[in-house]
C-alpha positions as CSV (number, residue, x, y, z in Angstrom):
1,X,185.9,368.8,37.5
2,X,188.7,370.3,36.4
3,X,190.2,371.2,40.0
4,X,189.4,367.3,40.6
5,X,191.7,366.2,37.4
6,X,194.3,368.6,38.2
7,X,194.8,367.7,41.8
8,X,194.7,363.7,40.2
9,X,197.8,364.6,38.1
10,X,199.1,366.9,40.8
11,X,199.4,364.0,43.0
12,X,199.7,361.1,40.4
13,X,203.5,362.8,39.2
14,X,204.3,364.4,42.6
15,X,204.0,361.0,44.4
16,X,206.4,359.4,41.7
17,X,209.3,361.2,43.2
18,X,209.1,360.3,46.7
19,X,208.3,356.4,45.8
20,X,210.9,355.2,48.6
21,X,208.7,357.1,51.0
22,X,204.9,356.2,50.3
23,X,204.2,352.5,49.2
24,X,202.2,351.3,46.3
25,X,198.8,350.3,48.1
26,X,199.0,353.8,49.8
27,X,200.1,355.8,46.8
28,X,196.9,354.0,45.1
29,X,194.5,355.1,48.2
30,X,195.9,359.0,47.7
31,X,194.9,358.8,43.9
32,X,191.7,357.4,44.7
33,X,190.7,359.2,48.3
34,X,192.5,362.7,48.0
35,X,191.4,364.3,45.0
36,X,187.6,363.7,46.2
37,X,187.7,364.9,49.7
38,X,190.0,367.8,48.3
39,X,187.3,368.7,46.0
40,X,184.5,368.6,48.9
41,X,186.8,371.1,51.2
42,X,187.0,373.3,48.3
43,X,183.4,373.6,47.8
44,X,182.3,373.2,51.4
45,X,184.9,376.1,52.8
46,X,183.0,379.2,53.6
47,X,184.9,383.1,52.2
48,X,188.2,382.2,50.9
49,X,189.5,379.5,53.9
50,X,190.3,377.1,51.2
51,X,193.4,379.0,50.5
52,X,194.0,377.6,54.0
53,X,192.2,374.4,54.3
54,X,193.5,372.8,51.2
55,X,197.1,373.0,52.3
56,X,196.6,371.6,55.8
57,X,194.4,368.6,54.1
58,X,197.2,368.3,51.5
59,X,199.6,367.4,54.3
60,X,197.5,365.4,56.4
61,X,196.6,363.1,53.3
62,X,200.6,362.9,52.6
63,X,201.0,362.1,56.3
64,X,198.7,359.6,56.6
65,X,199.8,358.1,53.6
66,X,203.7,358.1,54.9
67,X,203.1,356.7,57.9
68,X,200.4,354.2,57.3
């Protein structure tokens, strides 16, 4: 639960600084779907591979939000 709230806070504050790149509907989608996806990835990744999977997943989520 704490990882969920921290990633929600980081996405919420961090994306505010790039508001000219990501439009509001995509911002809302990232806030709604980003943290749960990251929590599922972190909990299901075996033997420390979350250290690689989570940054890649964040880059993919933000790239999709920017280009959509």
